[in-house]
C-alpha positions, -999 to 999 in steps of 0.1 A, spaced: -82 136 120 -84 125 84 -53 119 63 -61 150 43 -57 171 75 -24 152 82 -11 161 48 -16 198 56 2 193 89 31 178 70 35 209 50 41 228 82 64 202 98 87 196 68 102 231 66 110 228 102 132 198 96 110 174 116 104 148 89 125 120 77 128 107 41 92 99 34 79 132 47 106 151 29 95 136 -4 59 148 3 67 184 -7 65 183 -45 91 156 -49 118 179 -35 152 164 -31 151 138 -3 175 139 26 192 108 15 224 102 -5 217 93 -41 232 58 -38 200 38 -40 192 32 -77 160 47 -91 142 33 -122 112 48 -139 83 24 -142 80 9 -176 43 8 -186 31 -24 -204 -6 -19 -203 -33 5 -191 -66 -7 -175 -97 11 -162 -99 19 -125 -127 34 -104 -119 71 -101 -138 73 -69 -119 45 -52 -96 58 -24 -73 29 -28 -57 15 3 -50 -22 -4 -47 -42 -36 -38 -79 -43 -44 -107 -68 -53 -141 -56 -64 -170 -77 -65 -148 -108 -89 -124 -91 -83 -87 -81 -92 -76 -46 -91 -39 -35 -98 -21 -3 -108 16 -1 -107 41 27 -123 73 40 -152 74 65 -184 64 48 -165 52 17 -145 23 31 -150 -10 14 -137 -44 4 -141 -52 -33 -136 -79 -59 -129 -62 -92 -128 -73 -128 -92 -65 -138 -98 -58 -174 -129 -35 -171 -124 -21 -136 -160 -31 -128 -168 -39 -92 -181 -75 -91 -186 -78 -53 -184 -53 -24 -189 -51 13 -188 -17 31 -174 -8 65 -198 12 87 -190 47 98 -168 59 114 -144 31 104 -116 41 79 -106 10 59 -69 3 51 -47 -25 38 -57 -61 30 -40 -94 27 -51 -130 19 -46 -159 43 -60 -193 36 -97 -188 26 -98 -154 44 -91 -118 36 -78 -97 65 -85 -60 65 -70 -32 86 -86 0 98 -66 32 102 -70 44 138 -95 20 154 -69 -6 165 -88 -34 150 -92 -53 118 -117 -77 102 -116 -112 88 -138 -119 58 -142 -151 37 -126 -146 4 -157 -161 -13 -187 -139 -5 -170 -115 20 -188 -130 50 -174 -116 83 -158 -144 103 -138 -126 130 -119 -96 142 -84 -89 155 -67 -61 174 -33 -43 172 -16 -13 187 -11 19 168 -23 27 133 -30 3 104 -18 13 70 -7 -14 45 -5 -52 46 7 -81 25 14 -118 29 44 -140 23 37 -164 -6 36 -194 17 11 -177 40 34 -182 70 34 -145 79 17 -112 72 36 -80 69 20 -47 81 29 -11 79 18 17 103 30 49 87 65 47 103 97 32 89 89 -1 108 73 -32 93 56 -57 116 59 -94 108 27 -110 121 13 -144 129 -18 -145 107 -38 -168 130 -34 -147 161 -23 -114 146 5 -112 172 37 -95 161 67 -118 157 93 -93 148 99 -58 137 120 -46 108 133 -10 104 134 2 67 163 24 57 177 38 25 215 46 27 212 45 65 183 69 68 148 57 79 121 56 53 89 64 71 53 67 59 55 32 44 20 25 31 6 -2 8 27 -34 6 32 -63 -18 55 -93 -17 71 -96 -51 99 -121 -60 114 -121 -25 112 -84 -20 86 -62 -2 74 -34 -25 60 -4 -5 43 28 -16 57 57 4 27 80 12 26 114 -4 53 104 -29 53 88 -63 79 62 -53 78 25 -45 106 12 -22 121 -23 -30 128 -36 5 150 -65 15 127 -84 40 158 -97 60 178 -65 64 152 -37 58 175 -21 33 159 -4 3 175 -20 -27 160 4 -52 132 27 -61 105 25 -87 95 60 -99 58 64 -107 58 102 -112 51 99 -150 22 76 -142 7 100 -116 8 128 -142 -9 106 -168 -36 97 -143 -43 134 -138 -34 131 -101 -36 167 -90 -55 165 -57 -35 165 -24 -44 129 -16 -44 115 -52 -11 98 -46 3 65 -59 -11 37 -37 -19 1 -46 4 -27 -58 -8 -61 -70 14 -90 -81 0 -118 -102 26 -144 -93 12 -170 -118 14 -147 -148 43 -126 -135 22 -94 -140 27 -63 -117 -1 -37 -114 0 -3 -97 -26 25 -93 -33 54 -70 -60 70 -48 -89 81 -71 -69 74 -102 -90 65 -133 -64 41 -145 -44 11 -133 -11 4 -149 6 -29 -156 44 -22 -153 75 -43 -158 85 -61 -126 118 -48 -111 150 -64 -123 171 -80 -96 
């Protein structure tokens, strides 16, 4: 079942009260079932850059000044190196059908890439995208990021639980439940480690959660609704997804699935 079909299923489940915060947000940004205690800040756009409007963005990161992106959908899944300023794809490797590509993260000289429902991921060399191994995991693969020191990977699976993973073996070391004002925030998707926080897109919403990696508490929200409108995101799947942090230059970039634009936004204020 594709994520598009799952989005339609959500529309049936939400009125029945079967969804938690993330799913509740999926219905036209209706009021979430969470107390308005967690602060919300609209994203401040600093710059606009071209982005491939056909890229079903799943993962995004910057390493060594280079932008890497993964895309999903059967027959369209790929790992790419992209020119940040022009949006031009400089290098690409494709996943074979029926694999559905998901999040990516750097580790040493490798890039690790998840798949959605196949229970396995791939290791590629960062230079040249040569396949050098595979790994397995239980459940679904959604988003992934790495600690700045490379000691751990953090993975999402569409729930409100993040997995902290040994990058060498891909074994789970610990689990972290993510909550906002005591309520679970599920459908956590693309992840990025930024200034000691984990930023997470929440699927089918225009929000980014700022997560404390120790407690799992959402410290604040970044609202991308205005950016989604500017990008012309009208399709059911054209949601905000993709966060890349340039730690050297202190630049934060966001985009969405099939968005024609990538935005540089101001980093969150602690």
